[in-house]
Structures are given as C-alpha cells and as structure tokens.
C-alpha positions in Angstrom: -104.8 -60.0 -75.3 -101.8 -60.6 -77.6 -98.5 -58.9 -77.0 -94.9 -59.0 -78.2 -92.9 -61.0 -75.6 -90.0 -59.7 -73.7 -86.6 -60.6 -75.2 -87.8 -59.8 -78.7 -85.3 -57.9 -80.8 -86.7 -54.8 -82.5 -85.6 -51.9 -84.8 -87.1 -48.5 -84.4 -88.8 -47.0 -87.4 -87.1 -43.7 -86.7 -83.3 -44.0 -87.2 -83.4 -47.8 -87.3 -81.9 -48.2 -83.8 -81.7 -51.8 -82.7 -83.1 -52.7 -79.3 -84.7 -55.4 -77.2 -88.1 -55.4 -75.4 -87.4 -55.6 -71.7 -90.9 -54.8 -70.3 -94.4 -53.9 -71.1 -97.2 -51.8 -69.7 -100.9 -52.4 -70.3 -103.4 -49.7 -69.5 -107.0 -50.5 -70.6 -106.4 -51.5 -74.3 -103.1 -49.6 -74.8 -99.9 -51.6 -74.7 -96.5 -49.7 -74.3 -93.2 -51.6 -74.6 -90.0 -50.7 -72.7 -87.1 -51.0 -75.2 -83.5 -51.1 -74.0 -80.7 -50.2 -76.4 -77.2 -48.8 -76.5 -76.4 -45.3 -77.7 -72.6 -45.5 -78.1 -71.4 -46.6 -74.7 -74.6 -45.4 -72.9 -77.3 -47.8 -72.0 -80.8 -46.3 -72.6 -84.4 -47.3 -72.1 -87.5 -45.8 -73.8 -91.2 -46.6 -73.9 -92.6 -47.1 -77.4 -95.9 -48.3 -78.9 -96.0 -51.0 -81.5 -96.5 -48.5 -84.3 -93.0 -47.0 -83.6 -90.9 -50.1 -84.2 -90.5 -53.2 -86.5 -90.1 -56.8 -85.2 -90.1 -60.3 -86.5 -91.7 -63.1 -84.7 -95.1 -63.9 -83.1 -97.2 -62.2 -80.5 -98.1 -64.3 -77.4 -101.5 -64.4 -75.6 -101.4 -63.2 -72.0 -104.1 -62.8 -69.4 -106.8 -64.9 -67.8 -109.4 -66.9 -69.6 -113.0 -67.0 -68.6 -114.1 -70.3 -67.1 
C-alpha cells in the first residue's frame, strides 16, 4: 500500500489551511491522515482523507511483502 509519509506539509482544500501530517490510520483499504496545524495561537489536530487536502511529494510503500 502506498501512503503519504508523516512530516509531509499539506494545504487543506477548504480554506487553504497549512498543516503537517503527523499520523495515519489504515482500516481495510481506507487511509485517514492526522493533520496538525495552528489556528491562531491554538494547536489543532484533525483527521482527513487524501481527497480533502493537497500535497507535493511522493507516496511511500508500507506493509509486508509476500515471500
């Protein structure tokens, strides 16, 4: 499975809020990304799917390979 790695800077599609991926959750074939950002002086975290943000860079392969 290919995922966007932690530490990747993103921008949300709604309101163009800049953030950074700080975690991910994989459930069956669905990947959700934990995005951390600042709202003024407040530190916030939100879970987003890949369709809700823009990023530049490459995805990385994770998981086990069959032998």
